[in-house]
KERO-393220 format. One line per 2 residues: their letters; for each residue y, x, z of C-alpha. Coordinates in nm, 2 decimals. Example, Ala and Ser with C-alpha at 12.3 -4.5 7.8 and 13.67 -1.06 7.14 Angstrom:
<sites>
as) -0.45/1.23/0.78 ~ -0.11/1.37/0.71
</sites>
This chain:
<sites>
ml) -2.64/1.60/-0.80 ~ -2.69/1.28/-0.60
ke) -2.96/1.29/-0.33 ~ -3.21/1.00/-0.29
dp) -3.17/0.79/0.02 ~ -3.39/0.95/0.30
gp) -3.63/0.76/0.51 ~ -3.54/0.61/0.85
ai) -3.70/0.90/1.03 ~ -3.48/1.16/0.85
rp) -3.14/0.99/0.88 ~ -3.07/1.07/1.25
kq) -3.14/1.44/1.20 ~ -2.91/1.45/0.89
kt) -2.63/1.27/1.08 ~ -2.66/1.53/1.36
ek) -2.64/1.81/1.12 ~ -2.34/1.66/0.94
rk) -2.15/1.62/1.27 ~ -2.23/1.99/1.36
ra) -2.09/2.10/1.02 ~ -1.78/1.88/1.07
aa) -1.73/2.04/1.42 ~ -1.77/2.38/1.28
qs) -1.51/2.32/1.00 ~ -1.23/2.17/1.22
ls) -1.19/2.11/1.58 ~ -0.84/2.24/1.64
ls) -0.55/2.02/1.52 ~ -0.26/2.23/1.64
dl) -0.05/2.13/1.34 ~ -0.07/1.76/1.44
sv) -0.08/1.82/1.82 ~ -0.36/1.57/1.84
ss) -0.59/1.79/2.05 ~ -0.42/1.67/2.37
rs) -0.48/1.30/2.30 ~ -0.63/1.08/2.57
ps) -1.00/1.00/2.50 ~ -0.92/0.64/2.59
al) -0.65/0.61/2.32 ~ -0.84/0.72/2.01
ra) -1.22/0.78/2.02 ~ -1.41/0.99/1.77
dp) -1.55/0.79/1.48 ~ -1.93/0.84/1.49
el) -1.96/0.74/1.12 ~ -1.69/0.97/0.99
pf) -1.74/1.31/1.14 ~ -1.49/1.50/0.91
le) -1.18/1.31/1.01 ~ -1.03/1.59/1.22
ma) -1.03/1.80/0.91 ~ -0.90/1.52/0.69
ws) -0.59/1.47/0.92 ~ -0.51/1.84/0.94
ps) -0.30/1.97/0.65 ~ -0.39/2.34/0.74
hm) -0.76/2.27/0.75 ~ -0.75/2.08/0.42
qe) -0.56/2.37/0.26 ~ -0.85/2.59/0.36
ff) -1.10/2.33/0.24 ~ -0.94/2.30/-0.10
nh) -0.91/2.68/-0.15 ~ -1.27/2.76/-0.04
qv) -1.48/2.46/-0.14 ~ -1.29/2.26/-0.40
lp) -1.07/2.46/-0.64 ~ -1.34/2.72/-0.72
av) -1.54/2.44/-0.88 ~ -1.24/2.29/-1.07
wp) -0.99/2.57/-1.14 ~ -1.12/2.91/-1.05
gq) -0.83/3.15/-0.95 ~ -0.60/2.86/-0.85
hv) -0.47/2.86/-0.50 ~ -0.31/2.59/-0.28
aa) -0.01/2.73/-0.08 ~ 0.05/2.41/0.12
vt) -0.09/2.06/0.17 ~ 0.11/1.75/0.27
ie) -0.04/1.41/0.36 ~ 0.14/1.14/0.16
di) -0.07/0.83/0.25 ~ -0.38/0.73/0.45
ry) -0.60/0.42/0.44 ~ -0.84/0.43/0.73
ea) -1.10/0.18/0.82 ~ -1.29/0.29/1.13
gn) -1.67/0.32/1.08 ~ -1.64/0.27/0.71
qc) -1.42/0.51/0.52 ~ -1.09/0.70/0.52
ev) -0.89/0.76/0.20 ~ -0.62/1.03/0.21
ly) -0.36/1.11/-0.06 ~ -0.26/1.48/-0.05
sl) 0.02/1.65/-0.22 ~ -0.08/2.01/-0.32
qc) 0.17/2.29/-0.36 ~ -0.01/2.53/-0.59
gt) 0.05/2.90/-0.61 ~ 0.08/2.89/-0.99
pt) 0.17/2.53/-1.08 ~ 0.00/2.50/-1.42
vg) -0.22/2.20/-1.35 ~ 0.01/1.93/-1.48
hy) -0.04/1.60/-1.30 ~ -0.32/1.74/-1.08
qr) -0.10/1.83/-0.79 ~ -0.21/1.52/-0.60
av) -0.56/1.46/-0.48 ~ -0.72/1.16/-0.33
vt) -1.01/1.24/-0.09 ~ -1.24/0.96/0.02
fa) -1.44/1.03/0.33 ~ -1.74/0.80/0.39
ne) -2.11/0.82/0.45 ~ -2.32/0.98/0.18
nt) -2.47/0.66/0.05 ~ -2.13/0.50/0.00
lg) -1.99/0.80/-0.18 ~ -2.30/0.84/-0.39
ri) -2.27/0.48/-0.52 ~ -1.90/0.53/-0.60
yq) -1.96/0.86/-0.78 ~ -2.26/0.73/-0.97
hh) -2.09/0.41/-1.08 ~ -1.76/0.57/-1.19
ya) -1.84/0.93/-1.28 ~ -2.21/0.94/-1.37
ge) -2.27/1.16/-1.67 ~ -1.96/1.38/-1.62
rs) -2.02/1.74/-1.56 ~ -2.09/1.83/-1.19
pa) -1.94/2.13/-1.01 ~ -2.29/2.29/-0.99
ag) -2.27/2.33/-1.36 ~ -1.97/2.56/-1.33
pt) -1.59/2.49/-1.39 ~ -1.55/2.13/-1.49
pc) -1.29/1.97/-1.71 ~ -1.34/1.65/-1.50
pv) -1.12/1.68/-1.19 ~ -1.36/1.50/-0.97
vf) -1.57/1.67/-0.71 ~ -1.85/1.51/-0.50
lp) -1.94/1.71/-0.18 ~ -2.20/1.51/0.01
es) -2.24/1.79/0.27 ~ -1.87/1.75/0.36
gc) -1.88/1.37/0.34 ~ -1.62/1.34/0.07
li) -1.53/1.26/-0.29 ~ -1.23/1.44/-0.43
ef) -1.03/1.30/-0.72 ~ -0.73/1.48/-0.87
fp) -0.46/1.25/-0.99 ~ -0.47/1.06/-1.21
rd) -0.84/1.01/-1.16 ~ -0.89/0.71/-0.93
wg) -1.21/0.52/-0.90 ~ -1.02/0.21/-0.79
lp) -0.78/0.23/-1.09 ~ -0.99/0.34/-1.38
gl) -0.70/0.27/-1.62 ~ -0.46/0.51/-1.45
sq) -0.58/0.81/-1.66 ~ -0.49/0.62/-1.97
vi) -0.15/0.49/-1.89 ~ -0.03/0.83/-1.75
dp) -0.11/1.00/-2.09 ~ 0.21/1.04/-2.29
ek) 0.04/1.03/-2.63 ~ -0.15/0.71/-2.56
ma) 0.15/0.54/-2.41 ~ 0.38/0.64/-2.70
al) 0.14/0.47/-2.93 ~ 0.12/0.16/-2.71
la) 0.50/0.14/-2.66 ~ 0.55/0.15/-3.04
qv) 0.37/-0.18/-3.06 ~ 0.59/-0.36/-2.81
gp) 0.87/-0.53/-3.00 ~ 1.17/-0.56/-2.76
aa) 1.08/-0.24/-2.57 ~ 1.04/-0.03/-2.89
eg) 1.34/-0.17/-3.08 ~ 1.58/0.12/-3.15
ag) 1.37/0.36/-2.93 ~ 1.26/0.71/-3.03
rl) 1.00/0.93/-2.87 ~ 0.86/0.88/-2.52
at) 1.07/1.12/-2.30 ~ 0.92/1.08/-1.95
ve) 0.64/0.91/-1.76 ~ 0.74/0.87/-1.39
vl) 0.53/0.75/-1.10 ~ 0.74/0.51/-0.89
ry) 0.48/0.39/-0.64 ~ 0.12/0.48/-0.59
rl) -0.12/0.32/-0.35 ~ -0.45/0.50/-0.38
hd) -0.74/0.30/-0.51 ~ -0.51/-0.01/-0.52
rc) -0.21/0.00/-0.76 ~ 0.03/0.22/-0.93
vl) 0.38/0.15/-1.07 ~ 0.52/0.37/-1.34
ry) 0.85/0.40/-1.54 ~ 0.85/0.49/-1.91
tm) 1.17/0.63/-2.05 ~ 1.22/0.64/-2.43
ea) 1.50/0.82/-2.61 ~ 1.73/0.60/-2.82
ld) 1.74/0.67/-3.19 ~ 2.11/0.58/-3.21
gg) 2.20/0.84/-2.94 ~ 2.27/0.57/-2.68
ap) 2.13/0.52/-2.33 ~ 1.75/0.57/-2.30
re) 1.53/0.26/-2.29 ~ 1.31/0.20/-1.99
vi) 1.01/-0.02/-1.93 ~ 0.79/-0.06/-1.62
gk) 0.41/-0.05/-1.61 ~ 0.18/-0.15/-1.33
vh) -0.19/-0.06/-1.30 ~ -0.41/-0.31/-1.12
ks) -0.76/-0.28/-0.99 ~ -0.89/-0.51/-1.26
ga) -0.79/-0.66/-1.59 ~ -0.81/-1.01/-1.44
la) -0.54/-0.92/-1.18 ~ -0.32/-0.78/-1.46
vq) -0.36/-1.10/-1.66 ~ -0.30/-1.32/-1.36
aa) 0.02/-1.13/-1.27 ~ 0.15/-1.16/-1.63
qi) 0.08/-1.54/-1.63 ~ 0.26/-1.59/-1.30
qs) 0.57/-1.40/-1.41 ~ 0.57/-1.58/-1.75
ll) 0.56/-1.91/-1.57 ~ 0.83/-1.83/-1.31
qp) 1.07/-1.62/-1.52 ~ 1.25/-1.91/-1.70
qa) 1.26/-2.13/-1.39 ~ 1.41/-1.85/-1.18
aa) 1.67/-1.77/-1.45 ~ 1.81/-2.13/-1.40
yg) 1.89/-2.03/-1.04 ~ 2.04/-1.70/-1.14
ii) 1.73/-1.50/-1.02 ~ 1.59/-1.22/-1.24
ip) 1.21/-1.18/-1.27 ~ 1.07/-0.91/-1.50
kp) 0.95/-1.05/-1.83 ~ 0.59/-0.94/-1.92
lk) 0.57/-0.75/-2.25 ~ 0.20/-0.66/-2.29
vv) -0.13/-0.67/-2.10 ~ -0.41/-0.42/-2.17
ee) -0.69/-0.59/-1.99 ~ -0.94/-0.30/-2.02
wg) -0.70/-0.08/-1.83 ~ -0.59/-0.34/-1.58
fl) -0.24/-0.27/-1.71 ~ 0.07/-0.49/-1.73
lm) 0.38/-0.36/-1.91 ~ 0.71/-0.54/-1.83
er) 1.08/-0.51/-1.89 ~ 1.28/-0.30/-1.65
vp) 1.52/-0.52/-1.46 ~ 1.86/-0.39/-1.33
gs) 1.92/-0.29/-0.97 ~ 1.82/-0.06/-0.69
tl) 1.56/-0.15/-0.43 ~ 1.69/-0.29/-0.11
kp) 1.43/-0.11/0.11 ~ 1.62/0.22/0.17
vv) 1.95/0.03/0.22 ~ 1.79/-0.15/0.52
eq) 1.60/0.14/0.65 ~ 1.90/0.38/0.64
aq) 2.16/0.13/0.77 ~ 2.36/0.28/1.05
ap) 2.56/-0.04/1.10 ~ 2.33/-0.34/1.03
qq) 2.62/-0.59/1.06 ~ 2.74/-0.45/0.72
lt) 2.43/-0.60/0.56 ~ 2.52/-0.96/0.65
gv) 2.63/-1.04/0.30 ~ 2.31/-0.89/0.15
me) 2.10/-1.10/0.39 ~ 2.28/-1.41/0.28
la) 2.20/-1.33/-0.08 ~ 1.83/-1.25/0.00
aa) 1.80/-1.58/0.19 ~ 1.96/-1.78/-0.09
tl) 1.72/-1.61/-0.34 ~ 1.41/-1.70/-0.13
as) 1.52/-2.06/-0.09 ~ 1.55/-2.08/-0.47
lh) 1.21/-1.92/-0.52 ~ 1.06/-2.18/-0.29
rl) 1.19/-2.46/-0.52 ~ 1.00/-2.33/-0.82
hf) 0.72/-2.53/-0.97 ~ 0.38/-2.36/-0.93
es) 0.02/-2.48/-0.94 ~ -0.27/-2.29/-0.79
qk) -0.60/-2.38/-0.64 ~ -0.55/-2.10/-0.39
vr) -0.37/-2.21/-0.08 ~ -0.30/-1.96/0.21
sl) -0.28/-2.13/0.55 ~ -0.19/-1.97/0.88
qt) -0.56/-2.00/0.98 ~ -0.68/-1.81/0.67
tl) -0.42/-1.54/0.74 ~ -0.53/-1.50/1.10
ea) -0.89/-1.48/0.99 ~ -0.80/-1.20/0.75
lh) -0.62/-1.01/1.02 ~ -0.92/-1.05/1.26
rk) -1.14/-0.90/1.00 ~ -0.90/-0.61/0.94
aa) -0.88/-0.55/1.31 ~ -1.25/-0.57/1.38
sl) -1.31/-0.20/1.31 ~ -1.06/-0.10/1.57
hl) -1.30/-0.18/1.85 ~ -1.50/0.13/1.75
va) -1.22/0.39/1.79 ~ -0.93/0.22/1.96
pl) -1.07/-0.06/2.19 ~ -0.75/-0.10/2.39
la) -0.54/-0.16/2.07 ~ -0.81/-0.39/1.93
qq) -0.80/-0.60/2.25 ~ -0.42/-0.63/2.22
vd) -0.44/-0.74/1.86 ~ -0.72/-0.99/1.94
tl) -0.51/-1.14/2.23 ~ -0.20/-1.18/2.01
lq) -0.39/-1.34/1.73 ~ -0.56/-1.59/1.96
qi) -0.22/-1.68/2.11 ~ -0.08/-1.74/1.76
aq) -0.37/-1.95/1.67 ~ -0.34/-2.17/1.98
lg) 0.04/-2.22/1.93 ~ -0.02/-2.28/1.56
ar) -0.26/-2.57/1.63 ~ 0.03/-2.75/1.80
cp) 0.28/-2.71/1.52 ~ 0.33/-2.97/1.25
tv) 0.20/-2.88/0.91 ~ 0.40/-2.89/0.59
ap) 0.31/-2.94/0.23 ~ 0.23/-2.61/0.06
sf) 0.49/-2.47/-0.19 ~ 0.52/-2.16/-0.40
vh) 0.53/-1.85/-0.18 ~ 0.60/-1.50/-0.31
gd) 0.34/-1.35/-0.07 ~ 0.51/-1.02/-0.01
ys) 0.88/-1.10/0.01 ~ 1.05/-0.80/0.16
pa) 1.34/-0.56/0.09 ~ 1.09/-0.34/-0.11
ql) 1.05/-0.62/-0.36 ~ 1.42/-0.70/-0.41
ll) 1.64/-0.51/-0.65 ~ 2.01/-0.54/-0.58
dk) 2.27/-0.52/-0.86 ~ 2.62/-0.61/-0.75
dq) 2.59/-0.98/-0.64 ~ 2.26/-1.05/-0.81
ia) 1.90/-1.00/-0.70 ~ 1.59/-0.93/-0.91
vv) 1.25/-1.01/-0.75 ~ 0.94/-0.81/-0.84
df) 0.57/-0.79/-0.75 ~ 0.42/-1.13/-0.77
ds) 0.06/-1.01/-0.72 ~ 0.02/-1.20/-0.39
sl) 0.19/-1.52/-0.51 ~ 0.02/-1.85/-0.44
lg) 0.07/-2.18/-0.25 ~ 0.13/-2.17/0.12
dp) 0.37/-2.23/0.40 ~ 0.72/-2.12/0.30
as) 0.77/-1.99/0.66 ~ 0.53/-1.71/0.57
dv) 0.78/-1.55/0.33 ~ 1.06/-1.60/0.58
gk) 0.86/-1.44/0.86 ~ 0.75/-1.15/0.65
fm) 1.11/-1.06/0.56 ~ 1.22/-1.10/0.92
ak) 0.93/-0.88/1.04 ~ 1.07/-0.60/0.83
lh) 1.41/-0.63/1.01 ~ 1.24/-0.65/1.35
rs) 1.04/-0.33/1.26 ~ 1.37/-0.16/1.19
av) 1.49/-0.29/1.53 ~ 1.19/-0.13/1.70
fs) 1.27/0.22/1.57 ~ 1.65/0.21/1.55
ra) 1.92/0.26/1.81 ~ 2.08/-0.06/1.67
gd) 1.78/-0.27/1.77 ~ 1.96/-0.58/1.87
ef) 2.18/-0.57/1.57 ~ 1.87/-0.58/1.34
rq) 1.73/-0.87/1.54 ~ 2.06/-1.06/1.50
la) 2.04/-0.98/1.13 ~ 1.70/-1.14/1.11
th) 1.82/-1.45/1.29 ~ 2.11/-1.47/1.04
fl) 1.87/-1.45/0.75 ~ 1.67/-1.74/0.90
se) 1.99/-1.95/0.95 ~ 2.10/-1.89/0.60
yq) 1.76/-1.99/0.46 ~ 1.76/-2.30/0.69
ar) 2.10/-2.41/0.56 ~ 1.97/-2.41/0.21
lp) 1.63/-2.57/0.26 ~ 1.64/-2.76/0.59
en) 1.36/-2.98/0.48 ~ 1.11/-2.69/0.51
rv) 1.18/-2.68/0.89 ~ 1.07/-2.32/0.90
ae) 1.25/-2.26/1.24 ~ 0.97/-2.47/1.40
ri) 0.71/-2.22/1.30 ~ 0.89/-1.90/1.24
hl) 0.78/-1.75/1.57 ~ 0.42/-1.77/1.45
fl) 0.48/-1.61/1.11 ~ 0.72/-1.35/1.24
sv) 0.46/-1.24/1.49 ~ 0.19/-1.24/1.22
gl) 0.41/-1.01/1.01 ~ 0.45/-0.77/1.30
vr) 0.08/-0.77/1.38 ~ 0.01/-0.69/1.01
ra) 0.26/-0.40/1.03 ~ 0.10/-0.27/1.35
lr) -0.24/-0.26/1.18 ~ -0.09/-0.09/0.88
af) 0.08/0.17/1.10 ~ -0.26/0.25/1.26
er) -0.43/0.26/0.92 ~ -0.17/0.51/0.79
hp) -0.12/0.72/1.10 ~ -0.42/0.70/1.33
ye) -0.36/1.05/1.46 ~ -0.01/0.94/1.57
yg) -0.17/0.66/1.78 ~ -0.41/0.92/1.93
qa) -0.12/1.14/2.03 ~ 0.13/0.89/2.15
gp) -0.09/0.61/2.28 ~ 0.13/0.35/2.46
ns) 0.44/0.49/2.29 ~ 0.29/0.48/1.94
sp) 0.42/0.27/1.65 ~ 0.13/0.02/1.66
vr) 0.17/-0.05/2.03 ~ 0.55/-0.09/2.00
ll) 0.52/-0.33/1.70 ~ 0.26/-0.54/1.89
qe) 0.50/-0.56/2.19 ~ 0.78/-0.68/1.95
aa) 0.53/-0.94/1.81 ~ 0.46/-1.07/2.16
ac) 0.83/-1.09/2.24 ~ 0.89/-1.29/1.91
ls) 0.60/-1.52/1.98 ~ 0.76/-1.63/2.31
hh) 1.10/-1.68/2.15 ~ 1.20/-2.02/2.00
y) 1.46/-2.01/1.73
</sites>
């Protein structure tokens, strides 16, 4: 039951009571060793009083067992809780994806739970907009795995329920997907029943990538297709259009781009062919001898140079200035809980803007928007490129800088730091040799630094408690230091 918005005179009292309840539920974070953090590193968030509970697996285990599961699956018990992902915006909301190890695993897909912590009004609007009319926990055990607990400042959704991805519940259903796949010509040809539905990547309230495996009627190898759920039907349609436009052009350069098979707009769902290869991300992250990746970097640079030659029209153009403005907005909330980190980010962004104003501009061209090892599938000496959701017109140096930022991130956290930095420089040189007219070396220090600032913000967003514990030695600070060093370096 949603409560009406109280008058101004009542709100302060309710906030005080909520903070007292939060303090009573969880003050000790021994399992994360955060209790010894310096107050100057990470301050308490006055708008989100339940964060200490949210970031403590042991406290969330107790919370699920005593306040959540009795309303959803009476008799069920959570034996352990693991944090898979966090999206934290200070002063606004914190979304946490938990993996639940149940005592009697009979709940199918519902062994993941997304818990959104926010103020009561925000949560009330979300719940009423997406789940109004569905049975509430107050009415007894509910078939709808969604629980709204305003007194604890949270909304709990058991996977695949996700208010940001309303189509996810549909595309995870084997029966519905079997019927849909039967309508898709090339994917269904010679295929039998749907064998498995596998989640490959899931970003809570944002996107989900799945793999569907179908048995072959002729006894041959199983057939696979890939599906992606977007936040809206418009985004799914746009992604399909971009891939349809680029796929034949890329093929002329020997680059593989997945062919769209079907769009279900009401689900925000794009079904596409499964392209060969294994993602390059773990190869880079687990490399013990980065110099062995030289050939792979040359192939990745050649692929990017070819992508930047593709014909693409769009009214959206992303400039360095618009990118910096977006990062400023993303960092604004840091001032509330991590003022020192916020100051470091602001200083770096201002320096990038000042240096960027002196750099020559180039005509915008097609940019992938998220070119990184995670979006490249390597199959022998050929590369497939996936995920064109962020594609538009812009400075080609932005793609080069983003890829190099991934290598510099590896340098920050690897014993072979200088080797990864040399690998990034080699990638730049190989790209320059293929597209010298883009003159990316003149601006790469700007976009490389931008990429590292973005990764620093993401590191804080995903592991704020780690910043609170480690402070100057935390991942965000070390990435910002790398960004500052790159900004002063001229290639």
